[in-house]
N, C-alpha and C positions, 0 to 999 in steps of 0.2 A: 663345625661343632653343632650337634643336634640341639634344637631349641624346644622340643616337645617330646611327647611319648609316642613311640612307634608301636606297631601291632604286637611285637614281642613283649613290650612292657605291659600292655593291656592283658595279654595272655598270662603274664606272670601274676598280675593282680587277681585274675580269675582263678588261676591254679592255687594261689594262696588262700583265697576264700573257700575253695573246694577242700583243700587240705585241712583248714581249720574246722570246717563243718563236720567232715568225716571223723576227724580226731576227737572233737568234742562229743559227738554222739557215742563213739566207742568208749571214751573216758567215762561218761556217765554210766554206761552199762557195767564197766569194770569197777569203777570207784564206789558205786552204791553198796554192793554186798561187802566189798573190802572195808569200807568205812564203817558199816554196821558191825562187822566182826571186830574191828579195832576198838569200837566204842563200847563193846560189851564183853569181849574176851578177857579171861583171866589166865590164859595160858602163859607158861614161862617164856616162850619165844615171841611174845607179843612185841617186846622192845626191839628184837632183831628185825621183825617185819616192819615196824614203824620206821626204824632207821633206814631200811632198804627202800621203802617208799619215798622217804624224804631225801634220799641221797642226791637226786638231781638238783636240789636246792643249793648245794654247796659244790657239786662236781662241775668242773669246767665243761661246757657243752662239747668242745672238741675232743675231750677225753672219752665222753660217752659215745660220741659219733665214731671215734677211732675203734673202740672195742666192738661196737655194733657192726662196723664195716668188716672187721676180722671175723666176727661170729657168723655173719650172713654171707661172707664171701665164699669163693669156691672151695677154700681149704677149711672153712669153719664148720662147726657142727650143724648149725641151721642151714648153711649153704649146701652142705652134703645131703641133708634131708630133702630140701626143696629140689635139688637136682635129681635125686632118686625118684621123686614124684613127677618128674618132667615139668617142673614149674620154673626152671631156670634159677637164677640167683636174684636176691632182692635189692642189693645195692644199685643205685642209679635208676631206680624205678619209683613210680608213685606209691606203690605198696610199701616199699622200703622206707619212704618218707613218712608214711602213716605210722609204721611201727616205731620208728625213732621218735616221732612227735608224741605218740601216746606215752612212751616211757619217760620222755623228758618233761612232759606236762602232768604226769600222774599226781604228784603231790599237790598241785594247784587245784585238782578236782577232789582228791581224797580228803584233805585236811578240812576244807569248809563243811563238807558233808558230815565228816566225823564229829566236828565241833557241834554241828546242829543236832545230831543224834544224842551226843552226850548232854547237851543242855536240856533235853526233854525230861530227863529224870525217869524214874520208874513208875511214878504215880499214874500217868495216862495209860500206860500199858497194863498196869494192874487193874485199873477200873474197867478197861476193855475185856480183860480176862474174866472178871466177875460177871460180865454180861455174856459169857460163853463164846467169846470170839477166839478162834484158834490163832496160832502163831502167825500164819500168813495174813489173816484178816487184820490182826493187830498191826502188822507191818504196813500193809497197804492202806488201811483206813485211818490209822492213827499216826504212825511214825512218819510216813511220807508227807502227808499234808502239813503236819506241824514243823517238819524240817524244810519246808519250801524255801525260806530265805537262804539256807545253806546251799541248796541246789541252784538257786539263782546266782549266788556268788561263784560257785564252782563253774557254772556254764560260762559266765562272763570272763573269769580269769583264764580258764582253759582255752577258750577261743582266742582271747587277746594274746596270751602267751604263745600260742601256736603261730599266730600272724607275725609276731616279732622274732621268731626263731632265726638263727643264722648258723651258728657253729655246727649243730647236729645235721641240719639239712645240707649244708655245704659239704660236710664229710661224707654223708650217705648218698646224696643225690648229685653233687657236682653242679653243673650249669648247663643243662640240656634244655633248649627251647621247647616249650610245650609239654615237657615231661617232668622236669625237676627244677626248673628255673623259677623260684618263688620270689616274692617281693624283696626280701632282704638281700638275696643274692643279686637281684637285678640292680639294686642300689649300689652294691659293692662293685659290680661290673662297670657301671657308668663312672663311678669315681675313679676306678683303676684306669679307665680310658680317658679320664679328664673331661668327661661329658657332664658338666656340673648342672646344666639346666634341667635335663630329665631327672637327674639325681635329686635336685631340689624339689621337683614336683612330687616324686615318689616319697621322699623323706618327709616333706611337709604334710602329705596325706597321712602318713603313719603317725606323725605328731598329733594331728587333729583327731585321728581315730583313737589314739591312746588317751587323749584328754576326754573325749566323749565317753569312753569306756569307764574311766575312773570316776567321772562325774556321775554317770548312771549308777555305778556301784555305791558311791557315797550317798546318793539320793535314796537308793533302795535300802541301804543300811539305816538311814535316818528314819525312813518310814517304818521299818521293822522295829526300831527302838521306840518310836512313838506308840506303836501298837502294844508293845510289851509294857510300856510305862503305864 
């Protein structure tokens, strides 16, 4: 029975950190304009978009992974498109993991930023408008700095949520060393093989990581509350 971590486990840790970093970066790019629109739009279909964004919060990860697998597979619409572009298919690749992770963690990035934008109110933007700041200047110079706590929360939650994924990454990526074998899948593989020592090391590391993330999030929220008070 293995008593420590092998190179494949360390590679899984690195791949997980890489996946979480890429996913968080893409989520911030996607979530920022989407959260701004949700915070200010009065369109009739806003509720539909909000429900669609929040769907991964209640949808079992394996269900989302299953339908993404079908959609991006050889017979799916996305799979047919990528094959026609000579890109192959996305399942069981790192790119496929990124797409699944972005969709699954989307609400964890959108909702904190949306709440931050909504809490600003109209007054700061109106004051900036009286100083002849255009819409882009008001967004970049006023809205983004004031919404910084929401971006911090979104970054932490998106990164941590991606690190802890299991169902989606297992359905989309399987268990390919160096390609799709992330930390949660590595733990599952060790437990399945009754290799409890490395499973303990990896699982204990995730417990410690999760605690540090939550502690940092609460401390950051406390500082933000003290500033507002």
